Biotite code that builds the C-alpha atoms (Angstrom):
import biotite.structure as struc

atoms = struc.array([
    struc.Atom([42.262, 0.774, 21.302], chain_id="A", res_id=1, res_name="MET", atom_name="CA", element="C"),
    struc.Atom([41.045, 0.753, 17.685], chain_id="A", res_id=2, res_name="PRO", atom_name="CA", element="C"),
    struc.Atom([38.107, -1.683, 18.121], chain_id="A", res_id=3, res_name="TYR", atom_name="CA", element="C"),
    struc.Atom([34.902, -0.968, 19.993], chain_id="A", res_id=4, res_name="LEU", atom_name="CA", element="C"),
    struc.Atom([31.715, -2.976, 20.574], chain_id="A", res_id=5, res_name="LEU", atom_name="CA", element="C"),
    struc.Atom([28.428, -1.291, 21.383], chain_id="A", res_id=6, res_name="ILE", atom_name="CA", element="C"),
    struc.Atom([25.125, -3.027, 22.018], chain_id="A", res_id=7, res_name="SER", atom_name="CA", element="C"),
    struc.Atom([21.541, -2.612, 23.124], chain_id="A", res_id=8, res_name="THR", atom_name="CA", element="C"),
    struc.Atom([18.582, -4.835, 23.818], chain_id="A", res_id=9, res_name="GLN", atom_name="CA", element="C"),
    struc.Atom([16.032, -4.938, 20.971], chain_id="A", res_id=10, res_name="ILE", atom_name="CA", element="C"),
    struc.Atom([13.289, -3.750, 23.301], chain_id="A", res_id=11, res_name="ARG", atom_name="CA", element="C"),
    struc.Atom([15.510, -0.788, 24.261], chain_id="A", res_id=12, res_name="LEU", atom_name="CA", element="C"),
    struc.Atom([16.330, 0.547, 20.793], chain_id="A", res_id=13, res_name="GLU", atom_name="CA", element="C"),
    struc.Atom([15.896, 4.081, 22.154], chain_id="A", res_id=14, res_name="ALA", atom_name="CA", element="C"),
    struc.Atom([18.577, 3.464, 24.795], chain_id="A", res_id=15, res_name="GLY", atom_name="CA", element="C"),
    struc.Atom([20.400, 2.894, 26.989], chain_id="A", res_id=16, res_name="PRO", atom_name="CA", element="C"),
    struc.Atom([23.345, 1.730, 24.900], chain_id="A", res_id=17, res_name="THR", atom_name="CA", element="C"),
    struc.Atom([26.276, -0.266, 26.269], chain_id="A", res_id=18, res_name="MET", atom_name="CA", element="C"),
    struc.Atom([29.447, 1.369, 24.926], chain_id="A", res_id=19, res_name="VAL", atom_name="CA", element="C"),
    struc.Atom([32.330, -0.343, 26.717], chain_id="A", res_id=20, res_name="GLY", atom_name="CA", element="C"),
    struc.Atom([33.634, -2.668, 29.362], chain_id="A", res_id=21, res_name="ASP", atom_name="CA", element="C"),
    struc.Atom([35.678, -1.950, 32.470], chain_id="A", res_id=22, res_name="GLU", atom_name="CA", element="C"),
    struc.Atom([38.891, -1.885, 30.375], chain_id="A", res_id=23, res_name="HIS", atom_name="CA", element="C"),
    struc.Atom([37.647, 0.707, 27.859], chain_id="A", res_id=24, res_name="SER", atom_name="CA", element="C"),
    struc.Atom([39.431, 4.010, 27.291], chain_id="A", res_id=25, res_name="ASP", atom_name="CA", element="C"),
    struc.Atom([38.211, 6.349, 30.077], chain_id="A", res_id=26, res_name="PRO", atom_name="CA", element="C"),
    struc.Atom([38.771, 9.412, 27.874], chain_id="A", res_id=27, res_name="HIS", atom_name="CA", element="C"),
    struc.Atom([36.547, 8.014, 25.091], chain_id="A", res_id=28, res_name="LEU", atom_name="CA", element="C"),
    struc.Atom([33.907, 7.013, 27.638], chain_id="A", res_id=29, res_name="MET", atom_name="CA", element="C"),
    struc.Atom([33.980, 10.581, 28.985], chain_id="A", res_id=30, res_name="SER", atom_name="CA", element="C"),
    struc.Atom([33.496, 12.027, 25.478], chain_id="A", res_id=31, res_name="ILE", atom_name="CA", element="C"),
    struc.Atom([30.486, 9.748, 24.984], chain_id="A", res_id=32, res_name="LEU", atom_name="CA", element="C"),
    struc.Atom([29.076, 10.756, 28.379], chain_id="A", res_id=33, res_name="GLY", atom_name="CA", element="C"),
    struc.Atom([29.146, 7.152, 29.580], chain_id="A", res_id=34, res_name="ALA", atom_name="CA", element="C"),
    struc.Atom([28.797, 6.041, 33.184], chain_id="A", res_id=35, res_name="ALA", atom_name="CA", element="C"),
    struc.Atom([30.272, 2.810, 34.557], chain_id="A", res_id=36, res_name="LYS", atom_name="CA", element="C"),
    struc.Atom([27.734, 0.398, 36.076], chain_id="A", res_id=37, res_name="ARG", atom_name="CA", element="C"),
    struc.Atom([27.956, -2.973, 37.756], chain_id="A", res_id=38, res_name="SER", atom_name="CA", element="C"),
    struc.Atom([24.994, -5.324, 37.673], chain_id="A", res_id=39, res_name="THR", atom_name="CA", element="C"),
    struc.Atom([24.272, -7.339, 40.793], chain_id="A", res_id=40, res_name="LEU", atom_name="CA", element="C"),
    struc.Atom([25.739, -10.814, 40.354], chain_id="A", res_id=41, res_name="GLY", atom_name="CA", element="C"),
    struc.Atom([28.304, -9.804, 37.699], chain_id="A", res_id=42, res_name="ASN", atom_name="CA", element="C"),
    struc.Atom([31.985, -9.555, 38.589], chain_id="A", res_id=43, res_name="ASN", atom_name="CA", element="C"),
    struc.Atom([32.622, -6.907, 35.898], chain_id="A", res_id=44, res_name="PHE", atom_name="CA", element="C"),
    struc.Atom([31.502, -3.386, 35.012], chain_id="A", res_id=45, res_name="SER", atom_name="CA", element="C"),
    struc.Atom([30.165, -1.895, 31.778], chain_id="A", res_id=46, res_name="GLU", atom_name="CA", element="C"),
    struc.Atom([29.836, 1.651, 30.470], chain_id="A", res_id=47, res_name="TYR", atom_name="CA", element="C"),
    struc.Atom([26.367, 2.857, 29.437], chain_id="A", res_id=48, res_name="TYR", atom_name="CA", element="C"),
    struc.Atom([24.923, 6.003, 27.900], chain_id="A", res_id=49, res_name="VAL", atom_name="CA", element="C"),
    struc.Atom([21.228, 6.898, 27.837], chain_id="A", res_id=50, res_name="ASN", atom_name="CA", element="C"),
    struc.Atom([21.427, 7.726, 24.111], chain_id="A", res_id=51, res_name="ASP", atom_name="CA", element="C"),
    struc.Atom([19.952, 5.580, 21.380], chain_id="A", res_id=52, res_name="ALA", atom_name="CA", element="C"),
    struc.Atom([22.462, 3.517, 19.372], chain_id="A", res_id=53, res_name="PRO", atom_name="CA", element="C"),
    struc.Atom([22.006, 5.820, 16.354], chain_id="A", res_id=54, res_name="ARG", atom_name="CA", element="C"),
    struc.Atom([23.148, 8.826, 18.408], chain_id="A", res_id=55, res_name="VAL", atom_name="CA", element="C"),
    struc.Atom([26.153, 6.882, 19.747], chain_id="A", res_id=56, res_name="VAL", atom_name="CA", element="C"),
    struc.Atom([27.082, 5.732, 16.228], chain_id="A", res_id=57, res_name="LEU", atom_name="CA", element="C"),
    struc.Atom([26.925, 9.359, 14.997], chain_id="A", res_id=58, res_name="ASP", atom_name="CA", element="C"),
    struc.Atom([29.228, 10.491, 17.826], chain_id="A", res_id=59, res_name="LYS", atom_name="CA", element="C"),
    struc.Atom([31.683, 7.672, 17.155], chain_id="A", res_id=60, res_name="LEU", atom_name="CA", element="C"),
    struc.Atom([31.729, 8.422, 13.422], chain_id="A", res_id=61, res_name="GLU", atom_name="CA", element="C"),
    struc.Atom([32.723, 12.012, 14.190], chain_id="A", res_id=62, res_name="SER", atom_name="CA", element="C"),
    struc.Atom([35.616, 10.576, 16.248], chain_id="A", res_id=63, res_name="LEU", atom_name="CA", element="C"),
    struc.Atom([36.872, 8.484, 13.326], chain_id="A", res_id=64, res_name="GLY", atom_name="CA", element="C"),
    struc.Atom([35.193, 5.148, 14.052], chain_id="A", res_id=65, res_name="TYR", atom_name="CA", element="C"),
    struc.Atom([33.571, 3.143, 11.254], chain_id="A", res_id=66, res_name="ARG", atom_name="CA", element="C"),
    struc.Atom([31.121, 0.247, 11.567], chain_id="A", res_id=67, res_name="VAL", atom_name="CA", element="C"),
    struc.Atom([32.822, -3.017, 10.585], chain_id="A", res_id=68, res_name="VAL", atom_name="CA", element="C"),
    struc.Atom([29.861, -5.296, 11.238], chain_id="A", res_id=69, res_name="SER", atom_name="CA", element="C"),
    struc.Atom([26.478, -5.471, 12.908], chain_id="A", res_id=70, res_name="MET", atom_name="CA", element="C"),
    struc.Atom([24.492, -8.491, 14.076], chain_id="A", res_id=71, res_name="THR", atom_name="CA", element="C"),
    struc.Atom([21.674, -9.616, 16.277], chain_id="A", res_id=72, res_name="GLY", atom_name="CA", element="C"),
    struc.Atom([22.446, -12.064, 19.070], chain_id="A", res_id=73, res_name="VAL", atom_name="CA", element="C"),
    struc.Atom([19.222, -13.279, 20.645], chain_id="A", res_id=74, res_name="GLY", atom_name="CA", element="C"),
    struc.Atom([17.463, -10.114, 21.801], chain_id="A", res_id=75, res_name="GLN", atom_name="CA", element="C"),
    struc.Atom([20.623, -7.988, 21.553], chain_id="A", res_id=76, res_name="THR", atom_name="CA", element="C"),
    struc.Atom([21.894, -5.798, 18.708], chain_id="A", res_id=77, res_name="LEU", atom_name="CA", element="C"),
    struc.Atom([25.701, -5.525, 18.478], chain_id="A", res_id=78, res_name="VAL", atom_name="CA", element="C"),
    struc.Atom([27.893, -3.207, 16.383], chain_id="A", res_id=79, res_name="TRP", atom_name="CA", element="C"),
    struc.Atom([31.640, -3.626, 15.936], chain_id="A", res_id=80, res_name="CYS", atom_name="CA", element="C"),
    struc.Atom([33.507, -0.417, 15.099], chain_id="A", res_id=81, res_name="LEU", atom_name="CA", element="C"),
    struc.Atom([37.130, 0.265, 14.164], chain_id="A", res_id=82, res_name="HIS", atom_name="CA", element="C"),
    struc.Atom([39.216, 3.429, 14.101], chain_id="A", res_id=83, res_name="ARG", atom_name="CA", element="C"),
    struc.Atom([42.303, 3.742, 11.885], chain_id="A", res_id=84, res_name="GLU", atom_name="CA", element="C"),
])
């Protein structure tokens, strides 16, 4: 899985950071220290870490991921990363 999206709410720039969905690589999620959560009313799960996005981006860079793009969507910041 070479692509990865991470995101956080603008008001939560210090964390938590969403690092994957229910289909994400469990081994990568374990390395990041992510826990799977389901929000009441959603029929899907997401992986979160308590780290700030900057810390998550540093960890992912050390694993070979590079930021492809970054944007703001409403009150959410989103990074797209790719690993060769």
